[in-house]
C-alpha positions in Angstrom: -18.4 -26.8 -15.0 -16.8 -28.2 -12.0 -13.9 -30.5 -13.2 -13.4 -32.3 -9.9 -17.1 -33.3 -9.7 -17.1 -34.3 -13.3 -14.0 -36.5 -12.6 -15.6 -38.1 -9.6 -18.7 -39.1 -11.6 -16.6 -40.7 -14.5 -16.5 -44.6 -14.8 -13.5 -46.3 -13.5 -12.0 -47.1 -16.9 -12.1 -43.5 -17.9 -10.6 -42.5 -14.5 -7.8 -44.9 -15.0 -7.3 -43.7 -18.6 -7.2 -40.1 -17.3 -4.8 -40.9 -14.5 -2.4 -42.9 -16.7 -2.6 -40.3 -19.4 -1.9 -37.4 -17.1 0.9 -39.3 -15.3 2.5 -40.2 -18.7 2.3 -36.7 -20.0 3.7 -35.3 -16.8 6.6 -37.8 -16.8 7.1 -37.3 -20.5 6.9 -33.5 -20.2 9.3 -33.3 -17.3 11.7 -35.7 -18.9 11.5 -34.0 -22.2 11.9 -30.6 -20.6 14.9 -31.8 -18.7 16.6 -33.3 -21.7 15.7 -30.3 -23.8 17.1 -27.9 -21.2 20.3 -29.9 -20.6 20.9 -30.1 -24.3 20.1 -26.4 -24.8 22.3 -25.4 -21.9 25.2 -27.5 -23.1 24.8 -25.9 -26.6 24.6 -22.4 -25.1 27.7 -23.1 -23.0 29.6 -24.5 -25.9 28.6 -21.5 -28.0 29.6 -19.2 -25.3 32.9 -21.0 -24.7 33.6 -21.1 -28.5 32.9 -17.4 -28.7 35.0 -16.6 -25.7 37.9 -18.7 -26.9 37.6 -17.4 -30.4 37.4 -13.8 -29.2 40.3 -14.3 -26.9 42.4 -15.8 -29.6 41.5 -12.9 -32.0 42.4 -10.4 -29.2 45.8 -12.0 -28.9 46.1 -12.0 -32.8 45.1 -8.3 -32.9 47.5 -7.4 -30.1 50.3 -9.4 -31.8 49.6 -7.9 -35.2 49.4 -4.4 -33.7 52.6 -4.8 -31.8 54.4 -6.1 -34.9 53.0 -3.2 -36.9 54.1 -0.7 -34.3 57.5 -2.2 -34.1 57.9 -2.3 -37.9 56.8 1.4 -38.0 59.3 2.5 -35.3 62.1 0.3 -36.9 61.5 1.7 -40.4 61.6 5.3 -38.9 64.8 4.6 -37.0 66.5 3.0 -40.0 65.5 5.9 -42.2 67.1 8.3 -39.8 70.2 6.1 -39.6 70.5 6.5 -43.4 70.1 10.3 -43.0 73.0 10.4 -40.5 75.1 8.1 -42.8 74.4 10.4 -45.8 75.5 13.5 -44.0 78.5 11.8 -42.6 79.5 11.0 -46.1 79.1 14.6 -47.1 81.4 15.4 -44.1 83.9 12.9 -45.4 83.8 14.5 -48.9 84.5 17.9 -47.4 81.1 19.3 -48.4 80.2 19.9 -44.8 82.1 20.4 -41.6 81.6 17.9 -38.8 79.5 20.5 -36.9 77.4 21.3 -39.9 76.8 17.6 -40.7 75.7 16.8 -37.1 73.6 19.9 -36.8 71.7 19.2 -40.1 71.2 15.5 -39.1 69.9 16.5 -35.6 67.6 19.2 -37.1 66.1 16.7 -39.6 65.6 14.1 -36.9 64.1 16.5 -34.3 61.7 17.9 -36.9 59.9 14.6 -37.2 56.8 13.8 -35.1 55.9 10.2 -34.2 52.2 10.2 -33.9 50.9 13.0 -31.7 53.4 13.1 -28.9 56.1 10.7 -30.0 59.5 12.1 -31.0 63.1 11.2 -31.9 65.9 11.6 -29.4 69.7 11.2 -29.7 71.9 9.9 -26.9 75.6 9.1 -26.9 77.0 5.7 -26.1 77.1 6.4 -22.3 73.5 7.5 -21.9 73.9 11.2 -22.0 71.3 13.2 -24.0 72.8 14.7 -27.2 69.7 16.1 -28.8 66.2 16.3 -27.5 63.1 18.3 -28.6 63.2 19.9 -25.2 66.5 21.9 -25.1 66.6 21.8 -21.3 67.3 18.0 -21.4 70.3 18.2 -23.6 73.5 17.3 -21.8 71.6 15.5 -19.1 73.0 12.1 -18.0 70.1 9.7 -17.8 72.1 6.5 -17.7 70.7 5.6 -14.3 67.4 4.5 -15.9 67.1 0.8 -16.5 65.9 1.1 -20.1 68.8 3.5 -20.9 71.2 0.9 -19.5 69.6 -1.7 -21.8 70.0 0.8 -24.8 73.7 1.2 -23.9 74.2 -2.5 -23.7 72.2 -3.5 -26.9 72.8 -0.4 -29.2 69.9 -1.7 -31.4 66.5 -3.2 -31.0 63.0 -2.7 -29.6 62.5 -1.7 -26.0 59.3 -1.1 -23.9 59.3 0.9 -20.7 57.4 3.4 -18.5 58.3 7.1 -18.6 57.0 10.0 -16.5 57.4 13.6 -17.8 57.6 16.4 -15.4 54.0 17.4 -16.1 52.6 13.8 -15.8 50.9 12.5 -12.7 51.9 8.8 -13.2 54.4 7.1 -15.6 52.9 6.1 -19.0 53.8 3.0 -21.0 56.1 3.8 -23.9 58.1 1.9 -26.6 61.1 2.9 -28.7 63.3 1.5 -31.4 67.1 2.0 -31.3 69.7 2.3 -34.0 73.4 3.1 -33.3 75.6 5.4 -35.5 79.2 4.5 -34.6 81.2 7.4 -36.3 79.3 10.0 -34.2 78.6 7.7 -31.2 74.9 8.5 -31.6 72.1 6.2 -30.3 69.1 7.2 -32.5 65.8 6.5 -30.6 62.3 6.6 -32.2 59.7 6.5 -29.3 55.9 6.7 -28.9 53.4 6.4 -26.1 51.3 3.2 -26.1 48.0 5.0 -26.0 48.9 6.5 -29.5 49.8 3.1 -31.1 46.4 2.9 -32.7 47.3 6.0 -34.8 50.6 4.5 -35.9 49.7 0.9 -36.9 48.6 -0.2 -40.3 45.1 -1.9 -40.2 45.9 -3.5 -43.6 48.6 -5.6 -41.9 46.1 -7.8 -40.0 42.6 -6.9 -41.3 42.6 -9.8 -43.8 43.6 -12.3 -41.0 40.6 -11.1 -38.8 38.1 -11.3 -41.7 39.2 -14.8 -42.5 38.1 -16.0 -39.1 34.8 -18.0 -39.3 32.5 -19.3 -36.5 30.2 -22.0 -37.9 28.9 -21.4 -41.4 27.7 -17.8 -40.9 29.7 -16.4 -37.8 32.4 -13.8 -38.2 34.7 -11.5 -36.3 35.2 -7.8 -36.3 36.9 -4.9 -34.5 35.4 -1.5 -33.4 36.6 1.4 -31.4 34.9 2.6 -28.1 33.1 5.3 -29.9 31.0 2.6 -31.8 32.7 2.8 -35.2 33.7 -0.5 -36.9 37.4 -0.6 -37.8 37.2 -4.2 -39.3 33.9 -5.7 -40.5 32.9 -7.9 -43.5 30.3 -5.3 -44.6 30.4 -2.2 -42.3 34.0 -1.1 -42.0 34.1 2.6 -41.0 30.3 2.6 -40.2 28.8 3.7 -36.8 27.3 0.7 -35.0 24.3 2.8 -33.9 23.3 3.3 -37.6 23.0 -0.5 -38.2 19.5 -1.8 -37.4 20.8 -5.2 -36.2 22.7 -3.5 -33.3 20.6 -0.4 -32.8 18.5 -1.9 -30.0 21.1 -4.0 -28.3 22.4 -3.7 -24.8 25.8 -3.1 -26.2 24.8 0.0 -28.0 23.1 1.3 -24.8 26.3 0.6 -22.9 28.4 2.5 -25.4 26.0 5.4 -25.1 26.4 5.5 -21.3 30.2 4.9 -21.3 31.8 6.5 -24.3 35.5 7.1 -25.0 38.0 5.7 -22.6 35.3 4.4 -20.2 34.4 1.5 -22.5 34.3 -2.2 -21.7 36.8 -3.5 -19.3 35.9 -7.2 -19.4 34.3 -9.9 -21.7 30.6 -9.4 -22.1 27.9 -11.3 -24.2 24.8 -9.9 -25.8 21.9 -11.2 -27.9 20.1 -9.1 -30.6 16.4 -8.4 -30.2 15.4 -11.2 -32.5 17.4 -13.8 -30.5 19.0 -15.2 -33.7 22.5 -13.7 -33.1 24.9 -13.8 -30.1 27.8 -11.4 -29.9 30.7 -11.8 -27.6 32.9 -8.7 -26.9 36.4 -8.5 -25.5 38.1 -5.1 -25.0 41.7 -4.0 -25.8 42.0 -1.0 -23.5 45.4 0.1 -24.6 44.2 0.7 -28.1 40.6 1.7 -27.2 39.4 -1.2 -29.3 36.8 -3.8 -28.9 37.0 -7.3 -30.6 33.6 -8.8 -31.4 32.7 -12.3 -32.4 29.1 -12.9 -33.9 27.5 -16.2 -34.3 24.0 -17.3 -35.6 22.3 -19.6 -33.1 20.5 -21.5 -35.9 23.8 -23.1 -36.8 24.1 -24.8 -33.4 20.5 -25.2 -32.3 19.3 -27.4 -35.1 19.6 -30.7 -32.9 16.9 -29.3 -30.7 14.4 -29.4 -33.5 15.2 -33.1 -34.0 14.7 -33.8 -30.3 11.3 -32.0 -30.4 10.1 -34.2 -33.2 11.3 -37.4 -31.5 9.6 -36.6 -28.2 6.2 -35.8 -30.0 6.4 -39.1 -31.9 7.2 -41.2 -28.8 4.4 -39.5 -26.9 1.8 -40.1 -29.5 2.8 -43.8 -29.9 2.7 -44.3 -26.1 -0.7 -42.8 -25.8 -2.2 -45.0 -28.5 -0.8 -48.1 -26.7 -2.1 -47.0 -23.3 -5.8 -46.8 -24.4 -6.4 -50.6 -25.1 -4.3 -51.6 -22.1 -6.3 -49.2 -19.9 -9.7 -50.5 -21.0 -8.6 -54.2 -20.6 -7.3 -53.5 -17.0 -10.4 -51.6 -16.1 -12.8 -54.3 -17.4 -11.1 -57.0 -15.1 -11.9 -54.7 -12.2 -15.3 -53.2 -13.1 -16.9 -56.5 -14.2 -17.0 -58.1 -10.7 -17.7 -54.8 -9.0 -20.7 -54.3 -11.3 -22.0 -57.7 -10.2 -21.6 -56.6 -6.6 -23.5 -53.4 -7.4 -26.4 -55.3 -9.0 -26.7 -57.5 -5.8 -26.6 -54.5 -3.6 -29.3 -52.9 -5.7 -31.7 -55.8 -5.4 -34.7 -55.4 -3.0 -34.5 -57.0 0.3 -36.7 -60.1 0.6 -38.7 -59.9 3.8 -38.4 -63.6 4.4 -34.7 -63.9 3.7 -33.4 -60.5 4.8 -29.9 -59.9 3.4 -29.1 -63.5 2.5 -30.5 -63.2 -1.0 -27.6 -60.7 -1.8 -24.8 -63.3 -1.6 -22.4 -63.6 -4.7 -20.1 -66.4 -5.9 -16.4 -65.4 -6.1 -14.7 -66.2 -9.5 -11.1 -65.5 -8.5 -8.7 -65.3 -5.6 -7.4 -61.8 -6.4 -8.4 -58.6 -4.5 -11.8 -58.5 -6.3 -12.5 -62.0 -5.2 -11.5 -61.2 -1.7 -13.9 -58.2 -1.8 -16.7 -60.7 -2.8 -15.7 -62.9 0.1 -15.8 -60.0 2.6 -19.0 -58.8 1.0 -20.7 -62.2 1.8 -19.4 -62.1 5.3 -20.6 -58.5 5.7 -24.1 -59.5 4.5 -24.2 -62.3 7.2 -23.2 -59.8 9.9 -25.5 -57.2 8.5 -28.4 -59.6 9.0 -27.5 -60.0 12.7 -26.9 -56.3 13.1 -30.2 -55.5 11.5 -32.1 -57.4 14.1 -30.1 -56.0 17.0 -30.4 -52.5 15.5 -34.2 -52.6 15.5 -34.1 -53.4 19.2 -31.6 -50.7 20.0 -33.6 -48.1 17.9 -36.7 -48.7 20.1 -34.6 -48.4 23.3 -32.8 -45.3 21.9 -36.1 -43.7 21.0 -37.3 -44.0 24.5 -34.1 -42.6 26.0 -34.1 -39.8 23.5 -37.6 -38.8 24.4 -36.6 -38.8 28.1 -33.5 -36.8 27.3 -35.4 -34.2 25.3 -38.0 -33.9 28.1 -35.1 -33.3 30.6 -33.4 -30.7 28.3 -36.7 -28.8 27.8 -37.2 -28.8 31.6 -33.6 -27.5 32.1 -34.0 -24.8 29.4 -37.4 -23.7 30.8 -35.9 -23.3 34.3 -33.0 -21.3 32.8 -35.2 -19.1 30.7 -37.6 -18.6 33.7 -34.8 -17.4 36.0 -35.1 -13.6 36.5 -31.4 -13.1 37.0 -29.1 -13.0 34.0 -27.1 -16.3 33.5 -24.2 -16.8 31.0 -22.4 -20.0 30.2 -18.8 -20.1 28.9 -16.8 -23.0 27.6 -13.3 -23.6 28.9 -11.7 -21.3 26.3 -13.9 -18.4 27.4 -16.4 -18.4 24.5 -20.1 -18.0 25.0 -22.1 -21.2 25.0 -25.4 -19.9 26.2 -27.2 -17.1 28.1 -30.8 -16.8 29.2 -33.4 -14.2 28.1 -32.9 -12.3 31.4 -29.3 -11.6 30.2 -30.6 -10.1 27.0 -33.3 -8.1 28.8 -30.8 -6.6 31.3 -27.7 -6.1 29.2 -29.1 -5.9 25.6 -26.8 -8.6 24.0 -28.6 -11.3 22.0 -27.5 -15.0 22.0 -27.4 -15.1 18.1 -24.8 -12.3 17.9 -22.7 -13.5 20.9 -22.7 -17.3 20.5 -19.2 -18.7 20.0 -17.6 -15.3 20.8 -15.8 -13.8 23.7 -17.4 -11.1 25.8 -14.3 -8.9 26.5 -16.3 -5.8 25.8 -18.8 -6.9 28.4 -16.3 -6.2 31.3 -15.3 -2.5 31.9 -11.5 -2.0 31.7 -11.2 -1.0 35.3 -12.7 -4.4 36.3 -10.4 -6.6 34.3 -8.1 -7.4 37.1 -10.9 -8.4 39.4 -12.5 -10.4 36.6 -9.3 -12.3 35.8 -8.8 -13.2 39.5 -12.4 -14.5 39.6 -12.0 -16.6 36.5 -8.8 -18.1 37.8 -10.5 -18.9 41.1 -13.4 -20.7 39.3 -11.1 -22.6 36.9 -9.2 -23.9 40.0 -12.4 -25.4 41.2 -13.5 -22.8 43.7 -17.0 -21.3 43.9 -16.8 -17.6 43.3 -18.6 -16.0 46.3 -21.0 -13.0 45.9 -18.9 -10.3 44.4 -19.9 -6.7 43.8 -18.7 -5.2 40.5 -19.9 -3.5 37.2 -20.7 -4.7 33.8 -21.2 -2.8 30.5 -24.5 -3.1 28.6 -24.7 -3.1 24.8 -25.9 0.5 24.8 -22.8 1.6 26.8 -24.5 1.9 30.2 -22.5 0.6 33.2 -24.7 -1.5 35.4 -23.8 -2.4 39.0 -24.2 -6.2 39.6 -23.4 -8.9 42.0 -22.2 -12.2 40.6 -21.5 -15.8 41.5 -19.9 -18.4 39.5 -18.7 -22.0 39.3 -17.5 -24.7 37.0 -19.9 -27.2 35.5 -18.6 -30.7 34.6 -19.5 -33.8 32.5 -20.5 -37.1 34.0 -16.8 -38.0 34.4 -16.1 -35.0 36.5 -14.1 -33.2 33.7 -14.7 -29.4 33.6 -16.7 -28.3 30.6 -17.1 -24.6 31.3 -18.2 -21.9 33.7 -21.6 -20.7 34.7 -21.8 -17.1 35.9 -25.0 -15.7 37.5 -25.5 -11.8 37.6 -27.9 -9.8 39.6 -28.7 -6.2 38.8 -28.3 -4.2 42.0 -28.5 -0.8 40.5 -31.8 0.0 42.1 -30.7 -1.6 45.4 -27.6 0.7 45.3 -29.7 3.7 44.5 -32.0 2.8 47.4 -29.0 2.2 49.7 -27.6 5.6 48.7 -31.0 7.2 49.3 -31.1 5.6 52.7 -27.6 6.8 53.5 -28.5 10.3 52.4 -31.7 10.1 54.7 -29.6 8.8 57.5 -27.0 11.6 57.1 -29.7 14.2 56.9 -31.4 12.8 60.1 -28.1 12.8 61.9 -27.5 16.3 60.7 -31.1 17.3 61.9 -30.5 15.6 65.2 -27.1 17.4 65.5 -28.7 20.7 64.6 -31.4 20.2 67.2 -28.9 19.3 69.8 -26.6 22.2 68.9 -29.3 24.9 68.2 -32.1 23.9 70.5 -30.9 21.8 73.4 -27.5 23.5 73.9 -29.1 27.1 74.2 -31.7 25.7 76.5 -29.1 24.1 78.8 -27.1 27.3 78.7 -30.2 29.2 79.8 -30.6 26.7 82.7 -26.9 27.3 83.6 -27.5 31.0 83.8 -30.5 30.6 86.0 -28.6 28.2 88.3 -25.9 30.9 88.6 -28.5 33.5 89.5 -30.1 31.1 92.0 -26.7 30.5 93.6 -26.2 34.2 94.1 -29.5 34.7 95.8 -29.3 31.8 98.2 -25.6 32.0 99.0 -26.2 34.5 101.9 -29.3 32.9 103.1 -28.5 29.2 102.9 -24.8 28.3 102.3 -25.6 24.6 102.0 -28.2 25.3 99.3 -25.6 27.4 97.5 -23.1 24.5 97.3 -25.9 22.3 95.8 -26.7 25.0 93.3 -22.9 25.1 92.4 -23.1 21.3 91.8 -26.1 21.7 89.6 -24.3 24.4 87.6 -21.3 22.1 87.1 -23.5 19.2 86.0 -25.3 21.5 83.5 -21.9 22.6 82.1 -20.9 19.0 81.6 -24.2 18.3 79.9 -23.7 21.2 77.6 -20.2 20.0 76.7 -21.5 16.4 76.1 -24.3 17.7 74.0 -21.9 19.7 71.8 -19.6 16.7 71.4 -22.6 14.5 70.5 -23.7 17.0 67.9 -20.3 17.2 66.3 -20.0 13.4 66.3 -23.3 13.0 64.5 -22.4 15.6 61.8 -18.7 16.5 62.1 -18.3 18.1 58.7 -21.4 20.3 59.0 -20.3 21.7 62.4 -16.6 22.1 61.4 -17.3 24.2 58.4 -16.3 21.8 55.6 -14.0 18.9 54.8 -10.7 20.8 55.3 -11.5 22.0 58.9 -12.9 18.5 59.8 -9.7 16.8 58.7 -7.6 19.4 60.5 -9.5 18.7 63.7 -9.1 14.9 63.1 -5.4 15.4 62.8 -5.3 17.5 66.0 -7.4 15.0 68.0 -5.3 12.1 66.8 -2.1 13.8 68.0 -3.7 14.7 71.3 -5.5 11.4 72.1 -3.1 8.8 70.7 0.2 10.6 71.1 1.4 9.9 67.5 2.7 12.1 64.7 -0.1 13.1 62.4 -0.2 15.7 59.6 -2.5 17.0 56.9 -1.0 18.0 53.5 -2.8 19.7 50.6 -1.3 21.8 47.8 -4.3 22.8 45.7 -7.5 24.7 46.4 -10.1 22.1 47.6 -13.7 22.8 46.6 -16.0 23.1 49.6 -18.2 20.2 48.3 -21.6 19.0 49.5 -22.2 17.8 53.0 -22.9 14.2 52.1 -19.8 13.6 50.0 -17.7 15.5 52.5 -19.1 13.4 55.4 -18.3 10.1 53.6 -14.8 11.3 52.9 -14.3 12.3 56.5 -15.5 9.0 57.8 -13.3 7.0 55.4 -10.2 9.0 56.5 -11.3 8.6 60.2 -11.6 4.8 59.8 -8.2 4.6 58.0 -6.5 6.6 60.7 -8.0 4.4 63.5 -7.1 1.2 61.7 -3.6 2.4 61.4 -3.2 3.0 65.1 -5.3 0.1 66.5 -4.3 -2.7 64.1 -1.1 -1.4 62.5 0.6 0.1 65.5 1.6 3.2 63.5 3.3 6.2 65.1 3.5 8.3 61.9 0.4 9.2 59.8 0.0 11.6 56.9 -3.3 12.5 55.3 -2.8 14.0 51.8 -5.4 15.7 49.7 -4.8 16.5 46.0 -6.9 17.7 43.1 -5.4 17.1 39.6 -7.2 17.7 36.4 -10.6 16.0 36.9 -9.7 13.7 39.8 -9.8 14.5 43.6 -7.8 12.1 45.8 -7.4 11.6 49.6 -4.6 9.3 50.7 -3.8 8.1 54.3 -0.3 6.8 54.7 1.2 5.2 57.8 4.3 3.3 58.9 2.5 0.4 60.6 3.0 -3.3 60.2 0.4 -3.6 57.4 -1.8 -6.6 56.6 -2.5 -9.1 53.8 -4.4 -7.2 51.0 -6.0 -10.5 49.6 -8.7 -10.2 52.2 -8.9 -6.4 52.3 -12.7 -6.1 52.2 -13.5 -8.9 54.7 -13.3 -6.7 57.9 -16.4 -4.7 58.8 -14.5 -1.4 58.9 -13.0 -1.9 55.5 -16.3 -3.1 54.0 -18.0 0.1 55.3 -15.2 2.2 53.8 -15.6 0.5 50.4 -19.3 0.8 50.7 -19.1 4.6 51.3 -16.7 5.0 48.3 -19.0 3.2 45.9 -22.0 5.4 47.1 -19.9 8.4 45.9 -18.8 6.8 42.6 -15.3 6.6 43.9 -12.6 4.0 43.9 -10.8 2.7 47.1 -7.3 1.3 46.7 -5.4 -0.2 49.6 -1.7 -1.1 49.4 -0.1 -2.7 52.4 3.3 -4.2 53.2 6.0 -4.5 55.9 6.7 -0.8 55.7 3.2 0.5 56.2 -0.2 0.9 54.5 -1.6 3.4 52.0 -5.3 3.9 51.6 -6.2 6.0 48.5 -9.7 7.3 47.7 -10.2 8.7 44.2 -13.4 10.4 42.9 -14.3 12.8 40.2 -13.7 16.4 41.2 -17.2 17.3 40.0 -18.5 15.4 43.0 -17.1 18.1 45.3 -18.6 21.1 43.4 -20.8 23.2 45.5 -22.5 26.6 44.7 -22.1 27.8 48.4 -19.1 29.6 49.8 -15.5 30.1 48.6 -13.0 27.4 48.4 -10.4 27.4 51.2 -7.1 29.1 50.5 -3.8 27.5 49.8 -1.9 26.1 52.8 1.4 24.4 53.4 1.9 21.3 55.4 2.7 21.9 59.0 2.2 20.4 62.4 -1.4 21.6 62.4 -2.6 21.2 58.8 
């Protein structure tokens, strides 16, 4: 079921009730959620602060108790050894032992004792010189330059902490000692131990009860465990591995201990929650003892006010909702009553005699509903007037619409009857219309192209020309007849001529462009055929002149020479006339040969290469300019028609460079790379503007010949000269007759 549609169809009273209720619940929900979140965050923050403070306090207590325990242990050991020295000294005084024996026995007893794992007892004299030491090498060594030794000499008794580095230690290690002084022998008896071994020396019983007596709320407690996960102090699990306790087995803390055992334990305070969310645990490490102090609290002890807040919010919400219902219905009735009256009046049938006047209502108040009634009556009066005017306008509009429809049908019939393809674009380049002739020629249908761009309709190589034409049309110019190509739906490339212009609305604003195409493929084929026929006729005439008329004239020349020999002795005057006849016949033979070569230069010069070589030689001789032919690849011999067109294009480019550009240096370059053959004519003339490059007759003929061969003609011109480049597929030069000419290097005659 569509809820939005259902809501739209509800009566106003229910809409108001739904809106009020939704608004109320949203406000209540957000307010309650905000209050609940703030209270919860404050409680959590208080719990965390309490845990952190309690844990920090217990850490201080543990450190203090441990320090006192260590100090008491060292003191007790030092006092015990002081008693041993005093006892042996008494035996010395009684004469039971000599002074050397008494001191030796005392030293042996003291040095035999171990304080933890690496702690020991050392004896120094009153000046800081080592008297006895577990390491014999140190005996007799004066160490009074150390600060802690100087403090020992000054105090003679007490607890001292310092850093000491043995020869095999990398860095100094923290250490503590307790000092007792035995005056008769001038001995300072020191009992020392490394701080990392304090945990093995202290008595847990000295402070265990103090830790267990700490309470957090009604159920919270504190405990101590080592970094291996074993509880040292706990109300229930002292000496138990934390991983074996279900309440802690799945916590992040147990995972952390698993990843960082031993001395790589916690280095800062961290808080964790057990999987049930009922307990929060705060941990604070004591690195020097490899201990962790933990504070555990049950969240139920602190979160009970949240339950009271929940109940209060639910009660307030229910009471407010019950109060909203009658208020909503009363408010909606004051609105819907007058509106229903208006609806009834609108639903009445129009009396033909009175029109809209029978729908008037009497306002009963001055509020917004009463104002609606007033405006409704005013609207009915205006509607009566508009109704009469509308009937008149409808009749006039119907006549105009019929005339417009007739005009549009006439326009469409003209467009559809036009045999040339016509396409209409809007100002953004999207198809607005094209006629059936467009579909017939190019294969695209109006249904699949309407509202789309026809980028695929223009071949890639024609994009530059197309963009220039579009820009000219959009600037308000009429696109003149332009020869180009367009791509049909089936992939065929069709040669066309096109014209275009902008069409405008009644205010003269441009609405789009109209482009008319004309398929000239058959015309081009016919022109090509005519060109081929013309070339063949020229070749035939050249052949006739060269093979028929020239031999005939040569025969006449021979006869005139014979005639001269015969009449020379009989009639000298006639011999001179015969000589003139022979000279005229020779000139006729030369002109006939030149005429034959002019009609078909490629045919009589044995291919394109020799023809271009002769063009270069004639250009140097006739015009007195530097001209060279360069070719670096084997050039196929080609067919006569293609070679002839290439020759004439090169010949026209050379003549234009000399006549119009004033060039004195010309290079003709031929190259065949991969599948493309190119001929370029470069000169150092003055150049010309390329924007009108195909307006001259000579250039138009060059372009026309290039298109007949399926080639492209590109002209680049500037202040430093002009470059005319002809490119065509190398397959157009293929010929089954004769070998290709050999490789040549550019020189003065190539």
